[in-house]
C-alpha positions as CSV (number, residue, x, y, z in Angstrom):
1,M,24.3,-171.3,52.8
2,T,21.7,-172.8,50.5
3,A,18.2,-173.9,51.8
4,S,19.1,-177.6,51.4
5,T,22.5,-177.1,53.2
6,H,20.7,-175.1,56.0
7,A,18.1,-177.9,56.3
8,A,20.8,-180.5,56.5
9,A,22.6,-178.6,59.2
10,K,19.4,-178.3,61.3
11,N,18.4,-182.0,60.7
12,P,21.3,-184.4,60.7
13,P,20.7,-187.6,58.7
14,D,20.1,-189.7,61.8
15,L,17.3,-187.4,63.0
16,Q,14.8,-188.8,60.5
17,D,15.8,-192.4,61.5
18,R,15.4,-191.6,65.2
19,R,12.0,-190.1,64.6
20,E,10.9,-193.2,62.7
21,A,12.3,-195.4,65.5
22,L,10.4,-193.4,68.1
23,G,7.2,-193.7,66.1
24,V,7.6,-197.5,66.0
25,L,8.1,-197.6,69.8
26,A,5.2,-195.2,70.5
27,R,2.8,-197.5,68.5
28,A,4.1,-200.7,70.1
29,E,2.8,-202.5,73.2
30,S,5.0,-202.1,76.3
31,R,5.4,-205.9,76.8
32,D,6.8,-206.2,73.3
33,I,9.3,-203.4,73.9
34,A,10.3,-205.1,77.2
35,D,10.7,-208.4,75.5
36,G,13.1,-206.9,73.0
37,L,15.1,-205.0,75.7
38,R,15.5,-208.2,77.8
39,Q,17.6,-209.6,74.9
40,L,19.8,-206.6,75.1
41,D,20.1,-206.4,78.9
42,D,23.7,-206.8,79.9
43,G,23.7,-204.8,83.1
44,L,22.4,-201.5,81.7
45,S,23.2,-198.6,83.9
46,Y,21.0,-195.6,83.7
47,S,19.3,-192.9,85.7
48,E,16.0,-191.1,85.3
49,P,16.5,-187.3,85.3
50,R,12.8,-187.1,84.5
51,P,10.8,-190.0,85.9
52,P,7.6,-191.0,84.0
53,E,4.9,-188.4,84.6
54,V,1.4,-188.0,83.2
55,G,0.0,-184.8,81.8
56,L,-2.3,-183.3,79.2
57,V,-1.6,-181.9,75.7
58,M,-3.9,-179.7,73.7
59,L,-4.8,-181.2,70.3
60,R,-5.1,-178.7,67.5
61,G,-6.9,-179.3,64.2
62,R,-7.8,-177.7,60.9
63,I,-10.8,-178.1,58.7
64,G,-9.8,-179.4,55.3
65,S,-6.1,-178.8,56.2
66,R,-6.5,-175.2,55.1
67,G,-8.7,-173.6,57.7
68,A,-7.6,-171.7,60.7
69,P,-6.3,-173.9,63.5
70,F,-8.6,-174.6,66.4
71,N,-8.4,-176.5,69.7
72,A,-9.9,-179.9,69.2
73,G,-9.5,-181.1,72.8
74,E,-7.0,-182.6,75.2
75,A,-5.2,-186.0,75.3
76,T,-3.4,-187.7,78.2
77,V,0.3,-188.2,77.5
78,T,3.0,-189.8,79.6
79,R,6.6,-188.7,79.2
80,A,9.9,-189.9,80.6
81,A,13.7,-189.2,80.2
82,V,16.5,-191.7,80.8
83,Q,20.2,-191.0,80.9
84,L,22.7,-193.8,80.3
85,A,26.0,-193.9,82.2
86,S,27.8,-193.0,79.0
87,G,25.8,-189.7,78.9
88,E,23.2,-190.3,76.2
89,V,19.7,-189.0,77.1
90,G,16.6,-190.7,75.6
91,F,13.1,-189.4,75.7
92,G,9.7,-191.2,75.6
93,Y,6.3,-189.6,74.9
94,V,3.3,-192.0,74.7
95,L,-0.4,-191.4,74.6
96,G,-2.2,-192.6,77.7
97,R,-1.0,-193.3,81.2
98,D,1.5,-196.1,80.7
99,R,4.5,-195.0,82.7
100,E,6.4,-198.2,82.1
101,K,6.0,-197.8,78.3
102,A,7.3,-194.2,78.5
103,R,10.3,-195.3,80.4
104,L,11.0,-198.2,78.0
105,V,10.7,-195.9,75.0
106,A,13.1,-193.5,76.6
107,L,15.6,-196.3,77.3
108,C,15.4,-197.5,73.7
109,D,15.9,-194.0,72.5
110,A,19.0,-193.6,74.6
111,L,20.4,-196.9,73.5
112,W,19.7,-196.2,69.9
113,Q,21.9,-193.1,70.1
114,V,24.9,-195.1,71.1
115,A,26.6,-196.1,67.8
116,D,27.9,-199.4,69.2
117,R,24.4,-200.4,70.3
118,R,22.2,-199.1,67.5
119,A,22.4,-202.2,65.4
120,A,21.4,-204.4,68.3
121,V,18.5,-202.1,69.2
122,E,17.4,-202.1,65.5
123,N,17.6,-206.0,65.3
124,Q,16.4,-207.1,68.7
125,V,13.8,-204.4,69.5
126,L,12.7,-202.4,66.4
127,A,12.7,-205.0,63.7
128,P,10.2,-207.4,65.6
129,L,8.0,-204.4,66.4
130,R,8.0,-203.2,62.7
131,R,7.1,-206.8,61.6
132,K,4.3,-207.0,64.1
133,Q,2.9,-203.6,63.1
134,N,3.2,-204.4,59.4
135,E,1.3,-207.6,59.9
136,K,-1.4,-205.7,61.8
137,K,-1.7,-203.2,58.9
138,D,-1.9,-206.0,56.3
139,L,-4.7,-207.7,58.3
140,E,-6.6,-204.4,58.5
141,R,-6.1,-203.9,54.8
142,A,-7.4,-207.4,54.1
143,R,-10.4,-206.9,56.3
144,T,-11.2,-203.6,54.6
145,A,-10.7,-205.0,51.1
146,A,-13.2,-207.8,52.0
147,T,-15.9,-205.2,52.5
148,R,-15.2,-203.3,49.3
149,V,-18.1,-202.7,47.0
150,D,-17.4,-202.0,43.3
151,F,-20.1,-199.9,41.7
152,F,-20.5,-199.7,38.0
153,T,-22.8,-198.0,35.6
154,L,-24.4,-199.7,32.7
155,V,-24.8,-197.4,29.7
156,R,-27.7,-198.1,27.4
157,G,-27.0,-198.1,23.7
158,E,-29.7,-195.6,22.7
159,D,-28.4,-193.9,19.6
């Protein structure tokens, strides 16, 4: 088995897409996720094998990305797990203490795993969140660009 075949076996193609979707959900506001899910709600049946719970994670860092790892501190994280009636299990991990957001992220993750619902989750939940996040990035870039200072050096023509 070659290295690329081995990597493909460990990471199915959908894994990267799922990671990206979870990243979008983690950066979103809980009310925005809830708005998108309301459009999908058609009597969703699910259970919570792991209700939302708050805990701490250790943050590790490196100096210059080459130094030895060190413990930088702790961060509060909320996690949840949701299982659909069809068996798919979704997970949600978010920074902070927002239990509802962790549950909503887990529900979106579970729905995203259902092939018949993935397109609806992408269109109704993730696409609006991506648009909003991209608009925010563009606004931040514009604000940063407005404060940009261009330095130049004049060279005297002393021959």
